[in-house]
BAMIVEX-540329 format. One line per 2 residues: number of its first residue (from 0); their letters; for each residue x negated, y negated, z negated of N, C-alpha, C. Coordinates in Angstrom, 1 decimal, padded with zeros to 4 digits. Example, Ala and Ser with C-alpha at 12.3 -4.5 7.8 and 13.67 -1.06 7.14 Angstrom:
BEGIN
0) AS) -013.2:005.7:-007.8:-012.3:004.5:-007.8:-013.2:003.3:-007.8 | -012.8:002.2:-007.1:-013.7:001.1:-007.1:-012.9:000.0:-007.9
//
This chain:
BEGIN
0) MN) -001.0:001.5:000.2:000.0:-000.4:000.4:-001.2:-001.4:-000.2 | -000.4:-002.0:000.7:-001.2:-003.3:000.7:-000.9:-004.4:-000.2
2) AG) -001.5:-005.4:-000.3:-001.2:-006.4:-001.5:000.0:-007.2:-001.1 | 000.2:-007.3:000.2:001.4:-007.6:000.4:002.5:-006.8:000.4
4) QN) 002.6:-005.3:000.4:003.7:-004.4:-000.2:003.6:-004.6:-001.4 | 002.7:-004.4:-002.4:002.9:-004.4:-003.8:003.8:-005.9:-004.3
6) VA) 003.7:-007.5:-004.0:003.6:-008.2:-003.9:005.3:-008.2:-004.0 | 005.9:-007.8:-002.8:007.1:-007.5:-002.3:007.8:-006.7:-002.6
8) NQ) 007.1:-005.7:-003.4:008.1:-004.5:-004.6:008.3:-005.0:-005.7 | 007.3:-005.6:-006.2:007.4:-006.1:-007.6:007.6:-007.9:-007.9
10) SR) 008.6:-008.3:-007.0:009.8:-009.7:-007.1:010.5:-009.6:-006.1 | 011.2:-010.8:-006.1:012.3:-010.9:-005.9:012.5:-011.5:-004.2
12) KF) 013.3:-011.9:-003.5:013.0:-012.8:-002.4:013.9:-013.8:-002.5 | 013.0:-014.9:-002.4:013.7:-016.4:-001.4:014.6:-016.7:-000.6
14) KI) 015.2:-017.2:-001.3:017.0:-017.3:000.1:016.3:-018.4:000.4 | 016.6:-019.1:001.3:016.5:-020.8:001.6:017.8:-020.7:003.2
16) LM) 018.7:-021.8:002.9:019.1:-021.8:003.9:019.3:-023.1:004.3 | 019.5:-023.9:005.4:019.1:-025.1:006.1:020.4:-026.0:006.8
18) VC) 020.9:-026.5:006.2:022.4:-027.8:007.0:022.4:-028.7:007.2 | 022.7:-028.7:008.6:023.1:-029.7:009.4:024.7:-030.2:009.5
20) LG) 025.2:-031.2:010.2:026.7:-030.9:010.9:027.4:-029.8:011.3 | 026.4:-030.3:012.5:026.8:-029.0:013.8:026.3:-027.4:013.6
22) NI) 025.0:-027.4:013.2:024.1:-026.2:013.4:023.6:-025.9:014.4 | 023.4:-027.3:015.5:022.5:-027.1:016.4:021.8:-027.6:016.9
24) CR) 020.9:-028.4:015.8:019.8:-029.2:016.4:019.4:-029.3:015.0 | 019.0:-030.1:014.0:018.4:-030.2:012.8:018.7:-029.0:012.0
26) SP) 019.1:-028.2:011.5:019.2:-026.7:010.5:018.5:-026.0:011.6 | 018.6:-025.6:012.5:018.1:-024.5:013.1:016.5:-024.9:013.3
28) TA) 016.4:-026.3:013.9:015.2:-026.6:013.8:014.4:-026.4:012.9 | 014.4:-026.6:011.2:013.8:-026.8:010.2:014.1:-024.9:009.5
30) HG) 015.1:-024.3:010.4:014.7:-023.3:010.2:013.9:-022.2:010.7 | 013.6:-022.9:012.2:012.8:-022.1:012.8:011.3:-022.6:012.5
32) VL) 011.2:-023.6:012.1:010.3:-024.6:011.9:009.2:-023.4:009.8 | 010.5:-023.2:009.0:009.9:-022.4:008.0:009.8:-021.2:008.0
34) EK) 010.3:-020.8:008.8:010.5:-019.1:008.9:009.1:-018.5:010.0 | 009.0:-020.2:010.6:007.3:-020.0:011.4:006.0:-020.2:010.2
36) LI) 006.3:-020.9:009.7:005.4:-021.4:008.9:005.6:-019.5:007.1 | 006.2:-019.2:006.8:006.6:-018.1:006.4:005.6:-016.4:007.6
38) QN) 006.1:-016.8:008.4:005.4:-015.6:009.1:003.9:-015.8:009.0 | 003.1:-017.1:009.1:001.7:-017.4:009.1:001.3:-017.0:008.2
40) KG) 002.0:-017.3:007.0:001.1:-016.8:005.8:001.6:-015.7:005.3 | 002.3:-015.1:006.3:002.3:-013.5:005.9:003.9:-013.1:004.5
42) LS) 004.5:-013.9:004.4:005.4:-014.3:003.3:006.7:-013.7:003.8 | 007.0:-013.6:004.1:008.1:-012.7:005.3:008.6:-011.6:004.2
44) KL) 008.0:-010.9:003.4:009.4:-010.1:003.0:009.6:-010.9:001.5 | 009.1:-011.9:001.7:009.4:-012.5:000.2:010.0:-013.5:000.2
46) IE) 010.6:-014.5:001.9:010.8:-015.6:002.1:011.8:-014.9:002.9 | 013.2:-015.5:003.0:014.0:-015.6:004.0:014.9:-016.7:004.3
48) VD) 014.3:-016.9:005.4:015.5:-018.4:006.0:016.9:-018.2:007.1 | 017.7:-019.3:006.9:018.9:-018.9:007.7:019.1:-020.2:007.7
50) SA) 020.1:-020.6:008.6:020.9:-022.1:008.6:022.0:-021.9:008.7 | 022.7:-022.9:008.7:024.3:-022.7:009.1:025.1:-024.5:009.0
52) GI) 026.1:-024.9:009.4:026.2:-026.1:009.6:027.6:-026.5:008.7 | 028.0:-027.9:008.8:028.8:-027.9:007.6:030.4:-028.1:008.6
54) ST) 030.8:-028.2:009.5:031.3:-028.1:010.6:031.9:-027.3:011.8 | 032.9:-026.9:011.8:033.0:-025.4:012.8:032.8:-025.9:014.6
56) YH) 032.4:-026.8:014.7:032.5:-027.8:016.2:031.5:-026.7:016.7 | 030.4:-026.1:016.7:029.7:-025.2:017.3:029.7:-023.7:017.2
58) IG) 030.5:-023.5:016.5:030.3:-021.8:015.6:029.8:-021.1:016.8 | 028.9:-020.2:016.7:029.0:-019.0:018.0:027.5:-019.5:019.1
60) DH) 027.3:-020.9:019.1:026.7:-021.5:020.1:025.6:-021.4:019.8 | 024.5:-021.4:020.7:022.9:-021.1:020.5:022.9:-023.0:020.0
62) PD) 020.9:-022.9:019.8:021.0:-024.2:019.3:020.6:-025.3:020.9 | 021.2:-026.6:021.0:021.1:-027.5:021.6:019.6:-027.7:022.5
64) QR) 019.8:-027.3:024.0:018.0:-026.8:024.4:017.7:-028.0:024.4 | 017.7:-029.1:024.1:016.9:-030.3:023.7:015.6:-029.9:022.5
66) SI) 016.6:-029.5:021.4:016.0:-028.9:020.2:015.1:-027.6:020.5 | 015.3:-026.6:021.7:014.8:-025.5:021.9:013.9:-025.8:022.5
68) VA) 013.9:-026.7:023.6:012.6:-027.0:024.1:011.8:-028.2:023.6 | 012.0:-028.9:022.2:011.4:-029.6:021.9:010.7:-028.5:020.6
70) AE) 010.7:-027.8:020.1:010.9:-026.9:019.5:009.5:-026.1:020.0 | 009.5:-025.0:021.4:008.3:-024.7:022.2:007.4:-025.3:022.4
72) GR) 007.6:-026.9:022.3:006.3:-027.2:022.6:005.7:-027.5:021.2 | 006.4:-027.1:020.4:005.4:-026.7:018.8:005.1:-025.2:018.7
74) SY) 005.4:-024.2:019.5:005.6:-022.8:019.5:006.0:-022.4:018.0 | 007.8:-022.9:018.0:008.3:-022.8:017.3:010.0:-021.9:018.4
76) SL) 010.4:-021.2:017.6:011.6:-020.3:018.7:013.1:-020.2:017.6 | 014.1:-021.4:018.5:014.9:-021.2:018.3:016.0:-020.2:018.9
78) EE) 015.2:-020.1:020.2:017.1:-019.4:021.2:017.8:-018.4:020.5 | 017.3:-017.7:019.4:017.9:-016.3:018.8:019.0:-016.6:017.9
80) QV) 018.4:-017.9:017.5:019.5:-018.4:016.5:021.3:-018.7:017.0 | 022.5:-018.8:016.2:023.4:-018.8:016.7:023.9:-019.3:015.1
82) AR) 024.5:-020.5:015.5:025.8:-021.3:014.3:026.5:-020.7:013.8 | 026.3:-021.1:013.0:027.4:-020.9:011.9:027.8:-021.7:011.0
84) QV) 029.6:-021.6:010.2:029.5:-022.4:009.4:029.1:-022.0:007.9 | 029.1:-023.1:006.8:028.2:-022.9:005.4:030.0:-021.6:004.5
86) RA) 029.7:-021.1:004.3:030.2:-020.6:003.7:030.2:-019.9:002.7 | 031.5:-020.0:001.5:031.6:-020.3:-000.4:030.3:-019.0:-001.0
88) ND) 030.2:-017.9:-000.7:028.8:-016.9:-000.9:027.6:-017.5:-000.6 | 027.5:-018.3:000.3:026.5:-018.9:000.3:025.5:-019.2:-000.7
90) FQ) 026.8:-020.4:-001.8:025.6:-020.6:-002.9:025.3:-020.3:-003.7 | 025.7:-018.6:-003.6:025.2:-018.0:-004.6:024.5:-017.1:-003.9
92) EF) 024.8:-016.5:-002.4:023.5:-015.8:-002.1:021.6:-016.7:-001.7 | 022.2:-018.4:-001.7:020.7:-018.2:-001.7:020.5:-019.1:-002.6
94) DY) 019.2:-019.7:-003.0:018.3:-020.3:-003.6:018.0:-021.2:-003.8 | 018.0:-022.1:-002.3:018.4:-023.2:-002.1:019.6:-023.6:-001.0
96) VL) 020.3:-024.4:-001.0:021.0:-025.0:000.2:020.3:-026.4:000.6 | 019.8:-026.4:001.7:019.5:-027.9:001.6:020.0:-029.0:003.2
98) AM) 020.4:-029.8:002.4:020.6:-031.0:003.5:020.1:-031.7:004.3 | 020.1:-031.6:005.8:019.7:-032.7:006.7:019.3:-034.1:006.3
100) DV) 021.1:-034.7:005.4:021.0:-035.7:005.7:022.1:-036.1:003.9 | 022.1:-036.8:004.3:022.9:-037.2:001.9:024.7:-037.0:002.8
102) DN) 024.8:-037.4:003.9:026.4:-037.1:003.9:026.5:-035.7:003.8 | 025.9:-034.8:004.8:025.6:-033.1:004.3:025.3:-032.7:003.4
104) LH) 024.6:-033.7:002.2:024.3:-033.2:001.2:025.7:-033.6:000.3 | 026.0:-034.3:000.7:027.2:-034.8:-000.2:028.8:-033.4:-000.4
106) HL) 028.8:-033.4:001.2:029.8:-032.6:001.7:029.5:-030.8:000.6 | 028.3:-030.6:000.4:027.9:-029.3:000.2:028.0:-029.4:-001.4
108) ES) 028.2:-030.8:-001.8:027.9:-030.7:-003.3:029.3:-030.9:-004.1 | 030.5:-031.3:-002.6:031.5:-031.0:-003.3:032.5:-029.7:-003.2
110) AA) 031.2:-029.3:-002.5:032.1:-027.2:-001.6:031.2:-026.4:-002.9 | 030.4:-026.8:-003.4:029.7:-026.0:-004.7:030.4:-025.6:-005.5
112) PS) 030.8:-024.4:-006.1:031.2:-024.1:-007.1:030.7:-023.7:-008.1 | 031.6:-024.6:-009.2:030.2:-024.5:-010.8:029.4:-023.4:-010.7
114) GC) 028.3:-023.9:-011.6:027.4:-022.7:-011.6:027.1:-021.7:-010.7 | 027.2:-022.6:-009.4:026.2:-022.0:-008.6:024.9:-021.7:-008.5
116) KA) 024.6:-020.6:-007.9:023.4:-020.0:-007.7:022.4:-021.0:-007.1 | 022.3:-021.6:-006.0:021.5:-022.2:-005.0:021.4:-023.5:-005.9
118) KV) 020.1:-024.0:-005.6:020.0:-025.4:-005.2:019.8:-026.0:-004.5 | 021.6:-027.6:-004.8:021.2:-028.1:-003.5:020.7:-029.4:-003.8
120) QL) 019.9:-029.6:-002.8:019.3:-030.8:-002.6:019.3:-031.4:-001.0 | 018.4:-032.2:-000.3:018.2:-032.5:000.7:016.7:-032.0:000.6
122) LL) 016.4:-031.6:002.2:015.7:-031.3:002.5:013.9:-032.0:002.4 | 014.2:-033.4:002.7:013.6:-034.2:002.8:012.7:-034.6:001.4
124) SF) 013.6:-034.0:000.1:013.5:-034.5:-001.1:012.0:-033.8:-001.3 | 012.0:-033.0:-000.2:010.2:-032.3:-000.6:008.9:-032.8:000.5
126) SN) 009.5:-033.7:001.7:008.5:-034.2:001.9:007.7:-035.2:001.5 | 006.8:-035.6:002.3:005.5:-036.9:002.0:006.2:-038.0:002.0
128) DA) 007.1:-038.3:003.2:008.2:-039.4:003.2:009.0:-040.2:002.3 | 009.0:-041.3:002.7:009.9:-041.5:001.5:011.1:-041.6:002.2
130) IE) 011.3:-041.2:003.5:012.4:-041.2:003.8:014.0:-040.2:003.4 | 014.9:-039.7:003.6:015.9:-039.1:002.6:016.2:-038.5:003.7
132) SV) 016.7:-038.5:004.9:017.6:-037.8:005.8:017.0:-037.8:007.2 | 017.1:-036.4:007.0:016.6:-036.3:009.1:017.6:-036.9:010.0
134) PD) 016.8:-037.8:011.3:018.1:-038.6:011.9:018.8:-037.4:012.7 | 020.0:-037.7:013.0:020.6:-036.6:013.7:020.3:-037.1:015.7
136) PY) 019.4:-036.5:016.2:019.0:-036.2:017.4:019.9:-036.3:018.5 | 021.7:-035.6:018.5:021.7:-035.2:019.1:022.5:-036.1:020.3
138) VG) 023.1:-037.0:019.5:022.9:-038.6:020.6:022.0:-039.4:020.4 | 022.1:-039.7:021.7:020.9:-041.0:022.0:019.3:-040.1:022.6
140) DA) 018.7:-041.1:023.1:017.5:-041.3:023.6:016.5:-039.5:022.7 | 017.1:-038.4:023.9:016.4:-037.4:023.3:015.1:-036.7:022.7
142) EP) 014.2:-037.2:023.4:012.5:-036.4:023.3:012.5:-037.6:021.9 | 012.7:-038.9:022.1:011.8:-039.3:020.9:012.5:-038.8:019.6
144) GF) 013.5:-038.6:019.7:014.8:-038.3:018.4:014.3:-036.8:018.4 | 014.0:-035.5:019.2:014.0:-034.1:018.8:012.3:-034.1:018.1
146) EK) 011.1:-035.0:018.5:010.5:-035.2:017.9:010.2:-035.7:016.8 | 010.7:-036.5:016.6:011.0:-037.4:015.0:011.2:-036.1:014.4
148) VL) 012.4:-035.7:014.5:012.8:-034.2:013.5:011.9:-033.6:013.5 | 011.7:-032.8:014.4:010.3:-031.8:014.1:009.0:-032.4:013.1
150) DL) 008.7:-033.9:013.5:007.5:-034.3:012.6:008.2:-033.7:011.4 | 009.6:-035.0:010.9:009.8:-034.6:009.4:010.1:-033.5:008.9
152) VE) 010.5:-032.5:009.8:011.0:-030.9:009.1:009.4:-030.2:008.9 | 008.8:-030.9:009.8:007.1:-030.1:009.7:006.5:-029.9:008.3
154) DA) 007.0:-031.6:007.9:006.3:-031.8:006.4:006.9:-031.2:005.4 | 008.0:-031.4:005.4:008.8:-030.8:004.5:008.4:-029.6:004.1
156) CQ) 008.8:-028.7:005.0:008.9:-027.2:005.0:007.6:-026.3:005.0 | 006.1:-027.4:005.0:004.7:-027.4:004.6:005.6:-027.1:003.2
158) CL) 005.9:-028.6:002.3:005.6:-028.5:001.1:006.8:-027.8:000.5 | 007.8:-027.5:001.2:008.3:-026.8:000.2:007.6:-025.1:000.3
160) LE) 007.2:-024.6:001.1:006.2:-023.4:001.1:005.4:-023.6:000.5 | 005.1:-024.4:000.1:004.1:-024.9:-000.9:004.5:-024.1:-002.7
162) EL) 005.7:-025.3:-002.1:006.0:-025.2:-004.2:006.2:-023.6:-004.0 | 007.0:-022.9:-003.1:007.6:-021.7:-003.4:006.5:-020.8:-004.0
164) QR) 005.6:-020.7:-003.2:004.1:-019.7:-003.4:003.8:-020.3:-004.5 | 004.3:-021.6:-005.0:004.0:-021.7:-006.8:004.6:-020.7:-007.9
166) EL) 005.9:-020.4:-007.0:006.8:-019.7:-008.4:006.7:-018.3:-007.6 | 006.4:-018.1:-006.8:005.8:-016.4:-005.8:004.3:-015.9:-007.1
168) PN) 004.6:-014.5:-008.0:003.8:-014.4:-008.4:002.9:-013.7:-007.3 | 001.5:-013.5:-007.4:000.6:-012.8:-006.8:000.9:-013.0:-005.4
170) TK) 000.8:-014.1:-004.9:001.1:-014.5:-003.3:-000.2:-014.5:-002.5 | -000.1:-013.4:-002.0:-001.3:-012.9:-001.3:-000.8:-012.7:-000.5
172) TE) -001.1:-013.1:000.9:-000.6:-012.7:002.1:-000.6:-011.3:002.8 | 000.4:-010.8:003.7:-000.1:-009.6:004.1:-000.5:-009.6:005.2
174) Q) -001.8:-008.7:004.8:-002.4:-008.0:006.0:-002.2:-007.1:007.0
//
Protein backbone atom coordinates (compact mmCIF):
# COMPACT_ATOMS: atom_id res chain seq x y z
CA MET A 1 0.00 0.00 0.00
CA ASN A 2 1.42 3.38 -0.92
CA ALA A 3 1.29 6.47 1.32
CA GLY A 4 -1.67 7.98 -0.52
CA GLN A 5 -3.74 4.83 -0.07
CA ASN A 6 -2.80 4.70 3.61
CA VAL A 7 -3.97 8.28 4.13
CA ALA A 8 -7.17 7.64 2.18
CA ASN A 9 -7.99 4.66 4.37
CA GLN A 10 -7.32 6.53 7.61
CA SER A 11 -9.17 9.77 6.98
CA ARG A 12 -12.47 11.00 5.72
CA LYS A 13 -13.04 12.58 2.34
CA PHE A 14 -13.63 16.33 2.06
CA LYS A 15 -16.48 17.27 -0.28
CA ILE A 16 -16.65 20.72 -1.85
CA LEU A 17 -19.61 22.12 -3.82
CA MET A 18 -19.12 25.20 -6.03
CA VAL A 19 -22.30 27.21 -6.67
CA CYS A 20 -23.31 30.00 -9.06
CA LEU A 21 -26.60 31.04 -10.63
CA GLY A 22 -26.90 28.67 -13.60
CA ASN A 23 -23.99 26.25 -13.16
CA ILE A 24 -22.64 26.84 -16.66
CA CYS A 25 -19.86 29.43 -16.19
CA ARG A 26 -18.36 30.26 -12.82
CA SER A 27 -19.11 27.18 -10.71
CA PRO A 28 -18.05 24.69 -13.42
CA THR A 29 -14.85 26.71 -13.85
CA ALA A 30 -14.17 26.57 -10.09
CA HIS A 31 -15.06 22.86 -10.11
CA GLY A 32 -12.62 22.16 -12.97
CA VAL A 33 -9.81 24.24 -11.48
CA LEU A 34 -10.04 22.72 -8.01
CA GLU A 35 -10.40 19.22 -9.43
CA LYS A 36 -7.19 19.66 -11.47
CA LEU A 37 -5.29 21.08 -8.48
CA ILE A 38 -6.46 18.12 -6.38
CA GLN A 39 -5.31 15.67 -9.07
CA ASN A 40 -1.95 17.43 -9.39
CA LYS A 41 -1.37 17.02 -5.64
CA GLY A 42 -2.45 13.37 -5.70
CA LEU A 43 -5.36 14.03 -3.35
CA SER A 44 -8.27 12.73 -5.45
CA LYS A 45 -9.02 10.00 -2.90
CA LEU A 46 -9.24 12.60 -0.12
CA ILE A 47 -11.05 15.55 -1.69
CA GLU A 48 -14.03 15.53 -4.04
CA VAL A 49 -15.49 18.51 -5.86
CA ASP A 50 -18.82 19.13 -7.61
CA SER A 51 -20.79 22.14 -8.81
CA ALA A 52 -24.41 23.23 -8.94
CA GLY A 53 -26.61 26.23 -9.67
CA ILE A 54 -29.21 28.14 -7.73
CA SER A 55 -31.58 28.31 -10.70
CA THR A 56 -33.19 25.71 -12.96
CA TYR A 57 -32.22 27.60 -16.15
CA HIS A 58 -29.57 25.20 -17.42
CA ILE A 59 -30.21 21.84 -15.74
CA GLY A 60 -28.74 19.10 -17.93
CA ASP A 61 -26.61 21.49 -20.00
CA HIS A 62 -22.85 21.35 -20.35
CA PRO A 63 -20.84 24.45 -19.39
CA ASP A 64 -20.95 27.49 -21.65
CA GLN A 65 -18.62 26.97 -24.61
CA ARG A 66 -16.75 30.18 -23.74
CA SER A 67 -15.97 28.76 -20.28
CA ILE A 68 -14.79 25.51 -21.82
CA VAL A 69 -12.49 27.30 -24.28
CA ALA A 70 -11.01 29.62 -21.63
CA ALA A 71 -10.45 26.69 -19.27
CA GLU A 72 -8.83 24.56 -21.98
CA GLY A 73 -6.41 27.42 -22.60
CA ARG A 74 -5.11 26.79 -19.07
CA SER A 75 -5.32 22.97 -19.25
CA TYR A 76 -8.55 22.56 -17.30
CA SER A 77 -11.33 20.26 -18.50
CA LEU A 78 -14.99 21.24 -18.08
CA GLU A 79 -16.76 19.52 -20.98
CA GLU A 80 -17.79 16.42 -18.98
CA GLN A 81 -19.71 18.46 -16.40
CA VAL A 82 -23.50 18.71 -16.53
CA ALA A 83 -25.45 21.48 -14.80
CA ARG A 84 -27.66 20.62 -11.86
CA GLN A 85 -29.52 22.58 -9.23
CA VAL A 86 -28.51 22.73 -5.57
CA ARG A 87 -30.42 20.09 -3.59
CA ALA A 88 -31.44 20.19 0.07
CA ASN A 89 -29.21 17.21 0.89
CA ASP A 90 -26.14 19.06 -0.48
CA PHE A 91 -25.98 20.95 2.82
CA GLN A 92 -25.47 17.65 4.65
CA GLU A 93 -23.41 15.83 2.02
CA PHE A 94 -20.79 18.53 1.45
CA ASP A 95 -18.30 20.04 3.89
CA TYR A 96 -18.16 23.35 2.01
CA VAL A 97 -20.81 24.94 -0.18
CA LEU A 98 -19.00 27.83 -1.84
CA ALA A 99 -20.90 30.61 -3.58
CA MET A 100 -19.43 32.58 -6.46
CA ASP A 101 -21.12 35.84 -5.44
CA VAL A 102 -22.96 37.55 -2.62
CA ASP A 103 -26.44 37.02 -4.14
CA ASN A 104 -25.83 33.28 -4.42
CA LEU A 105 -24.45 33.25 -0.88
CA HIS A 106 -27.61 34.87 0.49
CA HIS A 107 -29.76 32.37 -1.39
CA LEU A 108 -27.71 29.44 -0.05
CA GLU A 109 -27.80 30.78 3.50
CA SER A 110 -31.58 31.06 3.40
CA ALA A 111 -31.92 27.58 1.84
CA ALA A 112 -29.56 25.86 4.28
CA PRO A 113 -31.35 23.88 6.98
CA SER A 114 -30.50 24.77 10.55
CA GLY A 115 -27.66 22.68 11.90
CA CYS A 116 -26.42 21.76 8.44
CA LYS A 117 -22.99 20.19 8.12
CA ALA A 118 -21.72 22.40 5.29
CA LYS A 119 -19.82 25.61 5.77
CA VAL A 120 -21.64 28.00 3.45
CA GLN A 121 -19.43 30.88 2.35
CA LEU A 122 -17.98 32.75 -0.61
CA LEU A 123 -15.29 31.00 -2.64
CA LEU A 124 -13.31 34.23 -2.70
CA SER A 125 -13.15 34.24 1.09
CA PHE A 126 -10.17 31.93 0.44
CA SER A 127 -8.59 34.37 -2.02
CA ASN A 128 -5.61 36.66 -1.63
CA ASP A 129 -7.67 39.34 -3.44
CA ALA A 130 -9.92 41.77 -1.64
CA ILE A 131 -12.70 41.09 -4.17
CA GLU A 132 -15.82 39.48 -2.69
CA SER A 133 -17.56 38.05 -5.76
CA VAL A 134 -16.54 36.27 -8.94
CA PRO A 135 -18.12 38.41 -11.68
CA ASP A 136 -20.62 36.67 -13.96
CA PRO A 137 -19.10 36.58 -17.46
CA TYR A 138 -22.22 35.15 -19.14
CA VAL A 139 -23.36 38.50 -20.55
CA GLY A 140 -20.79 40.90 -21.87
CA ASP A 141 -17.40 40.85 -23.54
CA ALA A 142 -16.50 37.19 -23.42
CA GLU A 143 -12.73 36.89 -23.38
CA PRO A 144 -11.78 39.29 -20.59
CA GLY A 145 -14.69 38.13 -18.42
CA PHE A 146 -13.91 34.42 -18.65
CA GLU A 147 -10.18 35.03 -18.17
CA LYS A 148 -10.89 37.19 -15.10
CA VAL A 149 -13.05 34.38 -13.68
CA LEU A 150 -10.16 31.97 -14.15
CA ASP A 151 -7.69 34.37 -12.50
CA LEU A 152 -9.88 34.78 -9.42
CA VAL A 153 -10.88 31.13 -9.19
CA GLU A 154 -7.32 29.82 -9.57
CA ASP A 155 -6.11 31.96 -6.67
CA ALA A 156 -9.03 31.06 -4.40
CA CYS A 157 -8.87 27.34 -5.23
CA GLN A 158 -5.13 27.24 -4.53
CA CYS A 159 -5.68 28.90 -1.14
CA LEU A 160 -8.65 26.60 -0.41
CA LEU A 161 -6.60 23.52 -1.24
CA GLU A 162 -3.78 24.70 1.04
CA GLU A 163 -6.29 25.07 3.88
CA LEU A 164 -7.79 21.65 3.22
CA GLN A 165 -4.33 20.07 3.21
CA ARG A 166 -3.70 21.53 6.68
CA GLU A 167 -6.87 19.75 7.86
CA LEU A 168 -5.91 16.39 6.34
CA PRO A 169 -3.72 14.10 8.42
CA ASN A 170 -0.42 13.10 6.81
CA THR A 171 -1.18 14.62 3.41
CA LYS A 172 1.46 12.84 1.44
CA THR A 173 0.63 12.71 -2.25
CA GLU A 174 -0.33 9.51 -4.04
CA GLN A 175 2.50 8.22 -6.18
